[in-house]
C-alpha atoms as an extended CHARMM CRD file, in Angstrom:
* protein
*
       183  EXT
         1         1  MET       CA              0.0000000000        0.0000000000        0.0000000000  PROA      1               0.0000000000
         2         2  ALA       CA              1.0570000000        3.5700000000       -0.6460000000  PROA      2               0.0000000000
         3         3  LYS       CA              3.1470000000        5.4020000000        1.9480000000  PROA      3               0.0000000000
         4         4  VAL       CA              2.2900000000        9.0630000000        2.3560000000  PROA      4               0.0000000000
         5         5  ALA       CA              3.1120000000       11.8870000000        4.7430000000  PROA      5               0.0000000000
         6         6  ILE       CA              1.0970000000       14.8420000000        6.0010000000  PROA      6               0.0000000000
         7         7  LEU       CA              3.1780000000       17.7590000000        7.2570000000  PROA      7               0.0000000000
         8         8  LEU       CA              2.0040000000       19.6090000000       10.3640000000  PROA      8               0.0000000000
         9         9  ALA       CA              3.3370000000       23.0280000000       11.2630000000  PROA      9               0.0000000000
        10        10  PRO       CA              2.1780000000       25.0530000000       14.2650000000  PROA      10              0.0000000000
        11        11  GLY       CA             -1.0910000000       26.7170000000       13.2650000000  PROA      11              0.0000000000
        12        12  TYR       CA             -2.3860000000       24.0430000000       10.8540000000  PROA      12              0.0000000000
        13        13  GLU       CA             -6.1360000000       23.8190000000       10.1120000000  PROA      13              0.0000000000
        14        14  GLU       CA             -7.3020000000       20.8710000000       12.1960000000  PROA      14              0.0000000000
        15        15  LEU       CA            -10.3500000000       19.9450000000       10.1040000000  PROA      15              0.0000000000
        16        16  GLU       CA             -8.2250000000       19.6390000000        6.9610000000  PROA      16              0.0000000000
        17        17  ALA       CA             -5.4840000000       17.6380000000        8.6810000000  PROA      17              0.0000000000
        18        18  VAL       CA             -7.6500000000       15.2590000000       10.7230000000  PROA      18              0.0000000000
        19        19  THR       CA            -10.1190000000       14.5930000000        7.8870000000  PROA      19              0.0000000000
        20        20  VAL       CA             -7.3190000000       13.5600000000        5.5360000000  PROA      20              0.0000000000
        21        21  ILE       CA             -5.5990000000       11.4630000000        8.2190000000  PROA      21              0.0000000000
        22        22  ASP       CA             -8.8620000000        9.7140000000        9.1120000000  PROA      22              0.0000000000
        23        23  VAL       CA            -10.0320000000        8.9340000000        5.5700000000  PROA      23              0.0000000000
        24        24  LEU       CA             -6.6430000000        7.7270000000        4.3400000000  PROA      24              0.0000000000
        25        25  ARG       CA             -6.0460000000        5.5270000000        7.3730000000  PROA      25              0.0000000000
        26        26  ARG       CA             -9.5540000000        4.0540000000        7.0670000000  PROA      26              0.0000000000
        27        27  GLY       CA             -8.5960000000        3.2310000000        3.4890000000  PROA      27              0.0000000000
        28        28  GLY       CA             -5.4880000000        1.3470000000        4.5960000000  PROA      28              0.0000000000
        29        29  VAL       CA             -2.9960000000        3.9660000000        3.4510000000  PROA      29              0.0000000000
        30        30  ASP       CA              0.2760000000        4.0120000000        5.4050000000  PROA      30              0.0000000000
        31        31  LEU       CA              0.1010000000        7.6540000000        6.4970000000  PROA      31              0.0000000000
        32        32  ILE       CA              2.8980000000        9.2860000000        8.4810000000  PROA      32              0.0000000000
        33        33  ILE       CA              2.1860000000       12.4400000000       10.4810000000  PROA      33              0.0000000000
        34        34  ALA       CA              5.3770000000       14.5060000000       10.2260000000  PROA      34              0.0000000000
        35        35  GLY       CA              5.8250000000       17.6050000000       12.3430000000  PROA      35              0.0000000000
        36        36  LEU       CA              8.1830000000       20.4880000000       11.8710000000  PROA      36              0.0000000000
        37        37  GLU       CA              9.0570000000       19.8500000000       15.5130000000  PROA      37              0.0000000000
        38        38  ASP       CA              9.4550000000       16.6800000000       17.5750000000  PROA      38              0.0000000000
        39        39  ALA       CA              6.6690000000       17.6530000000       19.9810000000  PROA      39              0.0000000000
        40        40  PRO       CA              2.8780000000       17.9090000000       19.9490000000  PROA      40              0.0000000000
        41        41  ILE       CA              1.9590000000       20.3380000000       17.1550000000  PROA      41              0.0000000000
        42        42  PRO       CA             -0.7310000000       22.9170000000       18.0360000000  PROA      42              0.0000000000
        43        43  SER       CA             -3.3580000000       23.7340000000       15.4090000000  PROA      43              0.0000000000
        44        44  ALA       CA             -4.8310000000       27.1530000000       14.6820000000  PROA      44              0.0000000000
        45        45  ARG       CA             -7.2820000000       26.5230000000       17.5380000000  PROA      45              0.0000000000
        46        46  ASN       CA             -4.7640000000       24.7870000000       19.8180000000  PROA      46              0.0000000000
        47        47  VAL       CA             -5.7440000000       21.1720000000       19.0860000000  PROA      47              0.0000000000
        48        48  LYS       CA             -2.4730000000       19.2800000000       19.5130000000  PROA      48              0.0000000000
        49        49  ILE       CA             -1.4160000000       16.2570000000       17.4750000000  PROA      49              0.0000000000
        50        50  VAL       CA              1.6230000000       14.1860000000       18.3560000000  PROA      50              0.0000000000
        51        51  PRO       CA              3.5620000000       13.5700000000       15.1300000000  PROA      51              0.0000000000
        52        52  ASP       CA              4.9590000000       10.1560000000       14.2110000000  PROA      52              0.0000000000
        53        53  THR       CA              8.2320000000       11.7330000000       13.1020000000  PROA      53              0.0000000000
        54        54  THR       CA              9.7360000000       14.9990000000       11.9200000000  PROA      54              0.0000000000
        55        55  VAL       CA              9.8990000000       16.2990000000        8.3670000000  PROA      55              0.0000000000
        56        56  ASP       CA             13.6940000000       15.9560000000        8.1810000000  PROA      56              0.0000000000
        57        57  LYS       CA             13.3950000000       12.1820000000        8.7190000000  PROA      57              0.0000000000
        58        58  LEU       CA             11.1790000000       11.6700000000        5.6450000000  PROA      58              0.0000000000
        59        59  ALA       CA             12.7420000000       10.0950000000        2.5580000000  PROA      59              0.0000000000
        60        60  PRO       CA             11.1330000000       11.1900000000       -0.7370000000  PROA      60              0.0000000000
        61        61  GLU       CA             12.0600000000        7.9020000000       -2.4040000000  PROA      61              0.0000000000
        62        62  GLU       CA              9.9070000000        6.0500000000        0.1520000000  PROA      62              0.0000000000
        63        63  LEU       CA              6.8280000000        8.2640000000       -0.2750000000  PROA      63              0.0000000000
        64        64  GLU       CA              4.1670000000        8.3850000000       -2.9520000000  PROA      64              0.0000000000
        65        65  LEU       CA              2.5100000000       11.5850000000       -1.7120000000  PROA      65              0.0000000000
        66        66  VAL       CA              3.1450000000       14.5360000000        0.6190000000  PROA      66              0.0000000000
        67        67  ILE       CA              0.1220000000       16.4960000000        1.8790000000  PROA      67              0.0000000000
        68        68  LEU       CA              0.0200000000       20.0480000000        3.2110000000  PROA      68              0.0000000000
        69        69  PRO       CA             -3.0250000000       21.1130000000        5.2580000000  PROA      69              0.0000000000
        70        70  GLY       CA             -3.9260000000       24.7960000000        5.3170000000  PROA      70              0.0000000000
        71        71  GLY       CA             -4.4180000000       27.0430000000        8.2830000000  PROA      71              0.0000000000
        72        72  LEU       CA             -2.7310000000       30.1680000000        9.4990000000  PROA      72              0.0000000000
        73        73  PRO       CA             -0.0710000000       30.5880000000       10.6180000000  PROA      73              0.0000000000
        74        74  GLY       CA              0.5650000000       26.9380000000        9.6900000000  PROA      74              0.0000000000
        75        75  VAL       CA              1.0470000000       27.5840000000        5.9850000000  PROA      75              0.0000000000
        76        76  GLU       CA              3.4020000000       30.4910000000        6.6690000000  PROA      76              0.0000000000
        77        77  ASN       CA              5.4270000000       28.1630000000        8.9210000000  PROA      77              0.0000000000
        78        78  LEU       CA              5.5570000000       25.5690000000        6.1180000000  PROA      78              0.0000000000
        79        79  LYS       CA              6.6470000000       28.1980000000        3.5780000000  PROA      79              0.0000000000
        80        80  LYS       CA              9.5800000000       29.4120000000        5.6490000000  PROA      80              0.0000000000
        81        81  ASP       CA             10.9410000000       25.9390000000        6.5030000000  PROA      81              0.0000000000
        82        82  PRO       CA             13.6590000000       24.9770000000        3.9830000000  PROA      82              0.0000000000
        83        83  ARG       CA             13.1570000000       21.2550000000        4.7820000000  PROA      83              0.0000000000
        84        84  VAL       CA              9.5890000000       21.4610000000        3.4400000000  PROA      84              0.0000000000
        85        85  LYS       CA             10.6750000000       23.1340000000        0.2040000000  PROA      85              0.0000000000
        86        86  GLU       CA             13.4600000000       20.5690000000       -0.2670000000  PROA      86              0.0000000000
        87        87  LEU       CA             11.1340000000       17.6080000000        0.3580000000  PROA      87              0.0000000000
        88        88  LEU       CA              8.4090000000       18.8520000000       -2.0050000000  PROA      88              0.0000000000
        89        89  THR       CA             10.9130000000       19.7940000000       -4.6990000000  PROA      89              0.0000000000
        90        90  LYS       CA             12.4530000000       16.3020000000       -4.5360000000  PROA      90              0.0000000000
        91        91  MET       CA              8.9890000000       14.7330000000       -4.6790000000  PROA      91              0.0000000000
        92        92  GLN       CA              8.2360000000       16.6460000000       -7.8660000000  PROA      92              0.0000000000
        93        93  GLU       CA             11.6260000000       15.8470000000       -9.3870000000  PROA      93              0.0000000000
        94        94  LYS       CA             10.8520000000       12.1500000000       -8.8370000000  PROA      94              0.0000000000
        95        95  GLY       CA              7.3800000000       12.5160000000      -10.4060000000  PROA      95              0.0000000000
        96        96  LYS       CA              5.6340000000       11.8590000000       -7.0980000000  PROA      96              0.0000000000
        97        97  LYS       CA              2.4360000000       13.4740000000       -5.8430000000  PROA      97              0.0000000000
        98        98  CYS       CA              2.0540000000       16.6290000000       -3.7640000000  PROA      98              0.0000000000
        99        99  ALA       CA             -1.2890000000       17.7830000000       -2.3600000000  PROA      99              0.0000000000
       100       100  ALA       CA             -2.3410000000       20.9840000000       -0.6200000000  PROA      100             0.0000000000
       101       101  ILE       CA             -5.5970000000       22.4260000000        0.6990000000  PROA      101             0.0000000000
       102       102  CYS       CA             -6.9050000000       25.8680000000        1.6820000000  PROA      102             0.0000000000
       103       103  ALA       CA             -3.9710000000       28.3190000000        1.9170000000  PROA      103             0.0000000000
       104       104  ALA       CA             -1.3710000000       25.5690000000        1.3990000000  PROA      104             0.0000000000
       105       105  PRO       CA             -1.4240000000       25.6670000000       -2.4330000000  PROA      105             0.0000000000
       106       106  GLY       CA              0.2120000000       29.0580000000       -1.8450000000  PROA      106             0.0000000000
       107       107  ALA       CA              3.2170000000       27.1920000000       -0.4020000000  PROA      107             0.0000000000
       108       108  LEU       CA              3.4060000000       25.0420000000       -3.5410000000  PROA      108             0.0000000000
       109       109  ALA       CA              3.2940000000       28.2420000000       -5.6190000000  PROA      109             0.0000000000
       110       110  ALA       CA              5.9580000000       29.9140000000       -3.4540000000  PROA      110             0.0000000000
       111       111  PHE       CA              8.2210000000       26.8830000000       -4.0030000000  PROA      111             0.0000000000
       112       112  GLY       CA              7.7220000000       27.1750000000       -7.7950000000  PROA      112             0.0000000000
       113       113  LEU       CA              5.8270000000       23.8810000000       -8.0620000000  PROA      113             0.0000000000
       114       114  LEU       CA              2.6440000000       25.2300000000       -9.6840000000  PROA      114             0.0000000000
       115       115  LYS       CA              4.2300000000       26.8580000000      -12.7290000000  PROA      115             0.0000000000
       116       116  GLY       CA              2.0110000000       26.1150000000      -15.7250000000  PROA      116             0.0000000000
       117       117  ARG       CA             -0.3840000000       24.0170000000      -13.6190000000  PROA      117             0.0000000000
       118       118  ARG       CA             -4.0920000000       24.2520000000      -12.9040000000  PROA      118             0.0000000000
       119       119  ALA       CA             -4.8160000000       24.6170000000       -9.1950000000  PROA      119             0.0000000000
       120       120  THR       CA             -7.3270000000       25.8430000000       -6.6460000000  PROA      120             0.0000000000
       121       121  ILE       CA             -6.8880000000       27.6370000000       -3.3300000000  PROA      121             0.0000000000
       122       122  TYR       CA             -8.9940000000       29.3480000000       -0.6690000000  PROA      122             0.0000000000
       123       123  PRO       CA            -10.9450000000       31.8890000000       -2.7930000000  PROA      123             0.0000000000
       124       124  SER       CA             -9.5530000000       35.0690000000       -1.1980000000  PROA      124             0.0000000000
       125       125  LEU       CA             -5.9800000000       33.8470000000       -1.8410000000  PROA      125             0.0000000000
       126       126  LYS       CA             -6.2350000000       33.3380000000       -5.6280000000  PROA      126             0.0000000000
       127       127  SER       CA             -3.5470000000       35.9680000000       -6.2360000000  PROA      127             0.0000000000
       128       128  GLU       CA             -0.9940000000       33.6120000000       -4.6180000000  PROA      128             0.0000000000
       129       129  LEU       CA             -1.3620000000       31.1850000000       -7.5240000000  PROA      129             0.0000000000
       130       130  LYS       CA              1.0250000000       33.1850000000       -9.6750000000  PROA      130             0.0000000000
       131       131  ASP       CA              2.3980000000       31.1510000000      -12.5760000000  PROA      131             0.0000000000
       132       132  ALA       CA             -0.6230000000       28.7980000000      -12.2810000000  PROA      132             0.0000000000
       133       133  THR       CA             -4.1140000000       28.7890000000      -13.7650000000  PROA      133             0.0000000000
       134       134  PRO       CA             -6.4890000000       29.2680000000      -10.8130000000  PROA      134             0.0000000000
       135       135  LEU       CA             -9.7410000000       27.3040000000      -10.9500000000  PROA      135             0.0000000000
       136       136  ASP       CA            -12.8190000000       27.7640000000       -8.7830000000  PROA      136             0.0000000000
       137       137  ALA       CA            -13.3870000000       24.0830000000       -7.9610000000  PROA      137             0.0000000000
       138       138  PRO       CA            -13.4540000000       22.1110000000       -4.6940000000  PROA      138             0.0000000000
       139       139  VAL       CA            -10.6220000000       19.7940000000       -5.8190000000  PROA      139             0.0000000000
       140       140  VAL       CA             -8.2770000000       20.1000000000       -8.7940000000  PROA      140             0.0000000000
       141       141  VAL       CA             -5.9780000000       17.3440000000      -10.0320000000  PROA      141             0.0000000000
       142       142  ASP       CA             -3.2670000000       18.3750000000      -12.4920000000  PROA      142             0.0000000000
       143       143  GLU       CA             -1.0330000000       15.3780000000      -13.1240000000  PROA      143             0.0000000000
       144       144  ASN       CA              0.7210000000       14.7750000000       -9.7830000000  PROA      144             0.0000000000
       145       145  ILE       CA             -0.4610000000       17.9660000000       -8.0260000000  PROA      145             0.0000000000
       146       146  ILE       CA             -3.7630000000       17.8750000000       -6.1150000000  PROA      146             0.0000000000
       147       147  THR       CA             -5.2150000000       21.0550000000       -4.5980000000  PROA      147             0.0000000000
       148       148  SER       CA             -8.3830000000       21.9340000000       -2.7310000000  PROA      148             0.0000000000
       149       149  GLN       CA            -10.1160000000       25.0550000000       -1.4090000000  PROA      149             0.0000000000
       150       150  GLY       CA            -10.6300000000       24.8100000000        2.3470000000  PROA      150             0.0000000000
       151       151  PRO       CA            -12.2540000000       23.2060000000        5.3980000000  PROA      151             0.0000000000
       152       152  GLY       CA            -15.5630000000       22.5950000000        3.6320000000  PROA      152             0.0000000000
       153       153  THR       CA            -13.8060000000       20.7040000000        0.8330000000  PROA      153             0.0000000000
       154       154  ALA       CA            -11.6920000000       18.5220000000        3.1460000000  PROA      154             0.0000000000
       155       155  ILE       CA            -13.9060000000       15.4450000000        2.6630000000  PROA      155             0.0000000000
       156       156  PRO       CA            -13.8920000000       15.4800000000       -1.1620000000  PROA      156             0.0000000000
       157       157  PHE       CA            -10.1550000000       16.2650000000       -1.0510000000  PROA      157             0.0000000000
       158       158  ALA       CA             -9.4730000000       13.3040000000        1.2560000000  PROA      158             0.0000000000
       159       159  PHE       CA            -11.5460000000       10.9450000000       -0.9010000000  PROA      159             0.0000000000
       160       160  LYS       CA             -9.8650000000       12.1060000000       -4.1080000000  PROA      160             0.0000000000
       161       161  LEU       CA             -6.5060000000       11.3590000000       -2.4670000000  PROA      161             0.0000000000
       162       162  LEU       CA             -7.7310000000        7.9310000000       -1.3550000000  PROA      162             0.0000000000
       163       163  GLU       CA             -9.0280000000        7.2200000000       -4.8580000000  PROA      163             0.0000000000
       164       164  LEU       CA             -5.6780000000        8.1810000000       -6.3950000000  PROA      164             0.0000000000
       165       165  LEU       CA             -3.7410000000        6.0770000000       -3.8750000000  PROA      165             0.0000000000
       166       166  ALA       CA             -5.9370000000        3.0090000000       -3.3850000000  PROA      166             0.0000000000
       167       167  GLY       CA             -8.4090000000        3.0570000000       -6.2610000000  PROA      167             0.0000000000
       168       168  GLU       CA            -12.0020000000        4.0660000000       -6.8430000000  PROA      168             0.0000000000
       169       169  GLU       CA            -13.4830000000        0.9240000000       -5.2780000000  PROA      169             0.0000000000
       170       170  LYS       CA            -11.6120000000        1.4420000000       -1.9950000000  PROA      170             0.0000000000
       171       171  ALA       CA            -12.7340000000        5.0920000000       -1.9090000000  PROA      171             0.0000000000
       172       172  LYS       CA            -16.3470000000        4.0300000000       -2.4850000000  PROA      172             0.0000000000
       173       173  GLU       CA            -16.0930000000        1.3330000000        0.2000000000  PROA      173             0.0000000000
       174       174  VAL       CA            -14.7450000000        3.7660000000        2.8190000000  PROA      174             0.0000000000
       175       175  ALA       CA            -17.2600000000        6.4470000000        1.8200000000  PROA      175             0.0000000000
       176       176  LYS       CA            -20.1710000000        4.0270000000        2.1410000000  PROA      176             0.0000000000
       177       177  ALA       CA            -19.0500000000        2.9860000000        5.6360000000  PROA      177             0.0000000000
       178       178  MET       CA            -18.8300000000        6.6780000000        6.5910000000  PROA      178             0.0000000000
       179       179  LEU       CA            -22.2660000000        7.4620000000        5.0650000000  PROA      179             0.0000000000
       180       180  ILE       CA            -20.7250000000        9.7870000000        2.4770000000  PROA      180             0.0000000000
       181       181  ASN       CA            -21.8380000000        9.9210000000       -1.1410000000  PROA      181             0.0000000000
       182       182  TRP       CA            -18.7190000000        9.4380000000       -3.2490000000  PROA      182             0.0000000000
       183       183  PRO       CA            -18.1760000000       10.3670000000       -5.9880000000  PROA      183             0.0000000000
Protein backbone atom coordinates (compact mmCIF):
# COMPACT_ATOMS: atom_id res chain seq x y z
CA MET A 1 0.00 0.00 0.00
CA ALA A 2 1.06 3.57 -0.65
CA LYS A 3 3.15 5.40 1.95
CA VAL A 4 2.29 9.06 2.36
CA ALA A 5 3.11 11.89 4.74
CA ILE A 6 1.10 14.84 6.00
CA LEU A 7 3.18 17.76 7.26
CA LEU A 8 2.00 19.61 10.36
CA ALA A 9 3.34 23.03 11.26
CA PRO A 10 2.18 25.05 14.27
CA GLY A 11 -1.09 26.72 13.26
CA TYR A 12 -2.39 24.04 10.85
CA GLU A 13 -6.14 23.82 10.11
CA GLU A 14 -7.30 20.87 12.20
CA LEU A 15 -10.35 19.95 10.10
CA GLU A 16 -8.22 19.64 6.96
CA ALA A 17 -5.48 17.64 8.68
CA VAL A 18 -7.65 15.26 10.72
CA THR A 19 -10.12 14.59 7.89
CA VAL A 20 -7.32 13.56 5.54
CA ILE A 21 -5.60 11.46 8.22
CA ASP A 22 -8.86 9.71 9.11
CA VAL A 23 -10.03 8.93 5.57
CA LEU A 24 -6.64 7.73 4.34
CA ARG A 25 -6.05 5.53 7.37
CA ARG A 26 -9.55 4.05 7.07
CA GLY A 27 -8.60 3.23 3.49
CA GLY A 28 -5.49 1.35 4.60
CA VAL A 29 -3.00 3.97 3.45
CA ASP A 30 0.28 4.01 5.40
CA LEU A 31 0.10 7.65 6.50
CA ILE A 32 2.90 9.29 8.48
CA ILE A 33 2.19 12.44 10.48
CA ALA A 34 5.38 14.51 10.23
CA GLY A 35 5.83 17.60 12.34
CA LEU A 36 8.18 20.49 11.87
CA GLU A 37 9.06 19.85 15.51
CA ASP A 38 9.45 16.68 17.57
CA ALA A 39 6.67 17.65 19.98
CA PRO A 40 2.88 17.91 19.95
CA ILE A 41 1.96 20.34 17.15
CA PRO A 42 -0.73 22.92 18.04
CA SER A 43 -3.36 23.73 15.41
CA ALA A 44 -4.83 27.15 14.68
CA ARG A 45 -7.28 26.52 17.54
CA ASN A 46 -4.76 24.79 19.82
CA VAL A 47 -5.74 21.17 19.09
CA LYS A 48 -2.47 19.28 19.51
CA ILE A 49 -1.42 16.26 17.47
CA VAL A 50 1.62 14.19 18.36
CA PRO A 51 3.56 13.57 15.13
CA ASP A 52 4.96 10.16 14.21
CA THR A 53 8.23 11.73 13.10
CA THR A 54 9.74 15.00 11.92
CA VAL A 55 9.90 16.30 8.37
CA ASP A 56 13.69 15.96 8.18
CA LYS A 57 13.40 12.18 8.72
CA LEU A 58 11.18 11.67 5.65
CA ALA A 59 12.74 10.09 2.56
CA PRO A 60 11.13 11.19 -0.74
CA GLU A 61 12.06 7.90 -2.40
CA GLU A 62 9.91 6.05 0.15
CA LEU A 63 6.83 8.26 -0.28
CA GLU A 64 4.17 8.38 -2.95
CA LEU A 65 2.51 11.59 -1.71
CA VAL A 66 3.15 14.54 0.62
CA ILE A 67 0.12 16.50 1.88
CA LEU A 68 0.02 20.05 3.21
CA PRO A 69 -3.02 21.11 5.26
CA GLY A 70 -3.93 24.80 5.32
CA GLY A 71 -4.42 27.04 8.28
CA LEU A 72 -2.73 30.17 9.50
CA PRO A 73 -0.07 30.59 10.62
CA GLY A 74 0.57 26.94 9.69
CA VAL A 75 1.05 27.58 5.98
CA GLU A 76 3.40 30.49 6.67
CA ASN A 77 5.43 28.16 8.92
CA LEU A 78 5.56 25.57 6.12
CA LYS A 79 6.65 28.20 3.58
CA LYS A 80 9.58 29.41 5.65
CA ASP A 81 10.94 25.94 6.50
CA PRO A 82 13.66 24.98 3.98
CA ARG A 83 13.16 21.26 4.78
CA VAL A 84 9.59 21.46 3.44
CA LYS A 85 10.68 23.13 0.20
CA GLU A 86 13.46 20.57 -0.27
CA LEU A 87 11.13 17.61 0.36
CA LEU A 88 8.41 18.85 -2.00
CA THR A 89 10.91 19.79 -4.70
CA LYS A 90 12.45 16.30 -4.54
CA MET A 91 8.99 14.73 -4.68
CA GLN A 92 8.24 16.65 -7.87
CA GLU A 93 11.63 15.85 -9.39
CA LYS A 94 10.85 12.15 -8.84
CA GLY A 95 7.38 12.52 -10.41
CA LYS A 96 5.63 11.86 -7.10
CA LYS A 97 2.44 13.47 -5.84
CA CYS A 98 2.05 16.63 -3.76
CA ALA A 99 -1.29 17.78 -2.36
CA ALA A 100 -2.34 20.98 -0.62
CA ILE A 101 -5.60 22.43 0.70
CA CYS A 102 -6.90 25.87 1.68
CA ALA A 103 -3.97 28.32 1.92
CA ALA A 104 -1.37 25.57 1.40
CA PRO A 105 -1.42 25.67 -2.43
CA GLY A 106 0.21 29.06 -1.85
CA ALA A 107 3.22 27.19 -0.40
CA LEU A 108 3.41 25.04 -3.54
CA ALA A 109 3.29 28.24 -5.62
CA ALA A 110 5.96 29.91 -3.45
CA PHE A 111 8.22 26.88 -4.00
CA GLY A 112 7.72 27.17 -7.80
CA LEU A 113 5.83 23.88 -8.06
CA LEU A 114 2.64 25.23 -9.68
CA LYS A 115 4.23 26.86 -12.73
CA GLY A 116 2.01 26.12 -15.73
CA ARG A 117 -0.38 24.02 -13.62
CA ARG A 118 -4.09 24.25 -12.90
CA ALA A 119 -4.82 24.62 -9.19
CA THR A 120 -7.33 25.84 -6.65
CA ILE A 121 -6.89 27.64 -3.33
CA TYR A 122 -8.99 29.35 -0.67
CA PRO A 123 -10.95 31.89 -2.79
CA SER A 124 -9.55 35.07 -1.20
CA LEU A 125 -5.98 33.85 -1.84
CA LYS A 126 -6.24 33.34 -5.63
CA SER A 127 -3.55 35.97 -6.24
CA GLU A 128 -0.99 33.61 -4.62
CA LEU A 129 -1.36 31.19 -7.52
CA LYS A 130 1.03 33.19 -9.67
CA ASP A 131 2.40 31.15 -12.58
CA ALA A 132 -0.62 28.80 -12.28
CA THR A 133 -4.11 28.79 -13.77
CA PRO A 134 -6.49 29.27 -10.81
CA LEU A 135 -9.74 27.30 -10.95
CA ASP A 136 -12.82 27.76 -8.78
CA ALA A 137 -13.39 24.08 -7.96
CA PRO A 138 -13.45 22.11 -4.69
CA VAL A 139 -10.62 19.79 -5.82
CA VAL A 140 -8.28 20.10 -8.79
CA VAL A 141 -5.98 17.34 -10.03
CA ASP A 142 -3.27 18.38 -12.49
CA GLU A 143 -1.03 15.38 -13.12
CA ASN A 144 0.72 14.77 -9.78
CA ILE A 145 -0.46 17.97 -8.03
CA ILE A 146 -3.76 17.88 -6.11
CA THR A 147 -5.22 21.06 -4.60
CA SER A 148 -8.38 21.93 -2.73
CA GLN A 149 -10.12 25.06 -1.41
CA GLY A 150 -10.63 24.81 2.35
CA PRO A 151 -12.25 23.21 5.40
CA GLY A 152 -15.56 22.60 3.63
CA THR A 153 -13.81 20.70 0.83
CA ALA A 154 -11.69 18.52 3.15
CA ILE A 155 -13.91 15.44 2.66
CA PRO A 156 -13.89 15.48 -1.16
CA PHE A 157 -10.15 16.27 -1.05
CA ALA A 158 -9.47 13.30 1.26
CA PHE A 159 -11.55 10.94 -0.90
CA LYS A 160 -9.87 12.11 -4.11
CA LEU A 161 -6.51 11.36 -2.47
CA LEU A 162 -7.73 7.93 -1.35
CA GLU A 163 -9.03 7.22 -4.86
CA LEU A 164 -5.68 8.18 -6.39
CA LEU A 165 -3.74 6.08 -3.87
CA ALA A 166 -5.94 3.01 -3.39
CA GLY A 167 -8.41 3.06 -6.26
CA GLU A 168 -12.00 4.07 -6.84
CA GLU A 169 -13.48 0.92 -5.28
CA LYS A 170 -11.61 1.44 -2.00
CA ALA A 171 -12.73 5.09 -1.91
CA LYS A 172 -16.35 4.03 -2.49
CA GLU A 173 -16.09 1.33 0.20
CA VAL A 174 -14.75 3.77 2.82
CA ALA A 175 -17.26 6.45 1.82
CA LYS A 176 -20.17 4.03 2.14
CA ALA A 177 -19.05 2.99 5.64
CA MET A 178 -18.83 6.68 6.59
CA LEU A 179 -22.27 7.46 5.06
CA ILE A 180 -20.72 9.79 2.48
CA ASN A 181 -21.84 9.92 -1.14
CA TRP A 182 -18.72 9.44 -3.25
CA PRO A 183 -18.18 10.37 -5.99
